[in-house]
C-alpha positions in Angstrom: 79.2 98.7 85.6 81.8 101.4 86.4 85.6 100.9 86.5 87.4 100.2 89.7 88.4 103.8 90.0 85.0 105.1 89.5 83.6 102.6 92.0 86.1 103.9 94.5 84.2 107.1 94.5 81.0 105.3 95.9 80.1 106.1 99.7 82.4 104.3 102.1 81.2 102.1 104.6 82.5 102.6 107.9 82.4 101.1 111.4 81.5 97.4 112.4 79.5 96.7 109.2 82.5 97.4 107.1 85.0 95.5 109.0 82.7 92.3 108.9 82.2 92.8 105.2 86.1 93.1 104.5 86.8 90.2 107.0 84.2 88.0 105.3 85.8 88.7 102.0 89.2 87.8 103.3 88.2 84.6 104.8 86.1 83.7 101.5 89.0 84.5 99.2 91.3 82.3 101.6 89.0 79.2 101.5 87.0 79.4 98.3 89.4 81.5 96.0 88.2 84.7 94.4 86.0 83.1 91.6 83.9 81.4 94.1 83.6 84.0 96.5 80.1 85.5 95.4 78.3 88.6 96.9 75.5 86.1 98.2 78.3 84.3 100.2 80.2 87.3 101.4 76.9 89.1 102.5 75.6 86.0 104.4 79.0 85.5 106.2 79.1 89.3 107.1 75.4 89.5 108.1 74.3 92.1 105.7 72.1 92.2 102.6 73.4 91.5 99.1 72.1 94.9 97.9 74.2 96.5 100.6 77.4 95.1 99.0 76.2 96.1 95.5 75.6 99.6 96.6 79.0 100.2 98.4 81.3 98.2 96.2 79.5 97.6 92.8 81.6 94.4 92.1 83.8 91.6 93.8 86.8 93.4 92.2 86.0 96.6 94.1 85.4 94.8 97.4 88.7 92.8 96.8 90.6 96.2 96.2 89.1 97.4 99.6 90.0 94.3 101.5 93.6 94.5 100.2 93.7 98.3 101.0 92.6 97.7 104.8 95.2 94.8 104.7 98.0 97.3 103.7 96.7 99.8 106.4 97.1 97.0 109.0 100.6 96.1 107.8 101.5 99.9 108.2 100.1 99.8 111.9 102.0 96.6 112.6 105.3 98.2 111.4 104.8 101.4 113.2 104.0 99.5 116.4 106.9 97.3 116.1 109.4 100.1 115.3 108.3 102.7 117.8 111.0 102.1 120.4 113.8 100.7 118.4 116.9 102.5 119.1 119.7 100.4 117.2 119.9 98.5 113.9 119.5 95.4 115.8 116.4 96.5 117.4 114.9 97.8 113.9 115.7 94.4 112.4 114.0 92.7 115.5 111.0 95.0 115.0 110.6 94.2 111.3 111.0 90.5 111.9 108.2 90.9 114.7 105.8 92.7 112.4 106.4 89.8 109.6 105.9 87.1 112.1 102.6 88.9 113.1 101.6 88.7 109.7 102.3 85.2 109.2 100.8 84.3 112.5 97.4 85.5 111.0 97.0 82.4 108.8 96.6 82.2 104.9 94.0 84.8 104.6 96.0 87.9 103.9 98.7 86.1 101.7 96.0 84.3 99.8 94.1 87.5 99.2 97.0 89.4 97.9 98.1 86.7 95.4 94.6 86.4 94.2 94.8 90.3 93.4 98.1 89.8 91.7 96.6 87.0 89.4 93.6 89.4 88.6 95.9 92.4 87.9 97.4 90.4 85.1 94.1 90.8 83.0 92.7 93.8 84.6 94.3 97.1 84.4 92.1 98.8 86.9 93.1 96.2 89.4 96.7 96.4 88.4 96.7 100.1 89.0 95.3 99.6 92.6 97.6 97.1 93.4 100.6 99.0 92.4 99.2 101.9 94.3 99.0 99.8 97.4 102.6 98.2 96.9 104.0 101.7 96.5 102.3 102.8 99.8 103.7 100.0 101.7 107.1 100.3 100.2 107.1 104.2 101.0 105.8 103.6 104.5 108.7 101.1 105.3 111.2 103.5 103.5 110.1 106.5 105.5 110.4 104.3 108.9 113.8 103.5 107.8 115.0 107.1 107.0 113.4 108.1 110.4 115.5 105.6 112.3 118.7 106.5 110.2 118.0 110.3 110.9 117.8 109.5 114.5 121.1 107.7 114.4 119.7 104.2 115.0 121.1 102.8 111.9 123.1 103.5 108.9 121.4 102.5 105.6 123.9 100.7 103.3 121.5 101.5 100.2 118.9 104.2 99.7 115.8 103.9 101.8 113.6 103.0 99.0 115.8 100.1 97.7 116.3 98.9 101.1 112.6 98.7 101.6 112.1 96.8 98.2 114.7 94.2 99.4 113.1 93.6 102.6 109.7 93.3 101.0 111.2 90.8 98.4 112.8 88.7 101.0 109.2 88.7 102.9 107.4 87.8 99.9 109.8 85.0 99.0 109.2 83.5 102.4 105.4 83.8 102.1 105.6 82.0 98.9 107.6 79.2 100.4 105.2 78.8 103.3 102.3 78.8 100.9 103.8 76.3 98.5 105.1 74.0 101.5 103.1 74.4 104.4 105.1 71.8 106.4 108.5 73.3 105.5 110.7 74.3 108.5 111.2 78.0 107.6 113.7 78.7 110.4 117.0 78.5 108.5 115.3 80.4 105.6 114.3 83.0 108.3 117.7 83.2 109.6 119.5 83.6 106.4 117.0 86.2 105.3 117.5 88.1 108.4 121.3 88.0 108.1 121.0 89.3 104.6 118.6 92.0 105.5 120.6 93.1 108.5 123.6 94.1 106.2 121.4 96.9 104.8 121.0 98.7 108.0 124.6 99.3 108.8 
């Protein structure tokens, strides 16, 4: 069995089958957890053969990495879509909140999958490297979006863009964990205070 980085060099799946497999993995991890998400179950849920999963991904770990990578790509698209027309600091803040609310509205699957990968990363160096890479990509993507808005005069950053992006992600992660821990918690006050805190970064 190769390492995750070696398995990443396997032929990539594309199109409908890839989407079905990744979505099946997301759903399985959210409902069963990573340990109980077998190739047999994921293949059955995706309507593909178990052999196909082995050939293209090699291991559950590699499939989880691919699912998280696609999740990050989706986050990038949500952020770009939300911020496209923002012309002021208030509009940028509203756009970021909208993108986060879209993420929360998708249910527990994305968050559970990410936290399963964080747990695996504590004992698997290859998974840790992949997770760190995806984290950097998301942080960098948000930082670049903030720089573009600052250069356009829409906002005036009170911290460097990378630090601002890290703080925004930390606030979002904290709210997500609270919601996962206490599903019935009214997060409106927490959201309001977090938005007020984040807004100070944008000038």
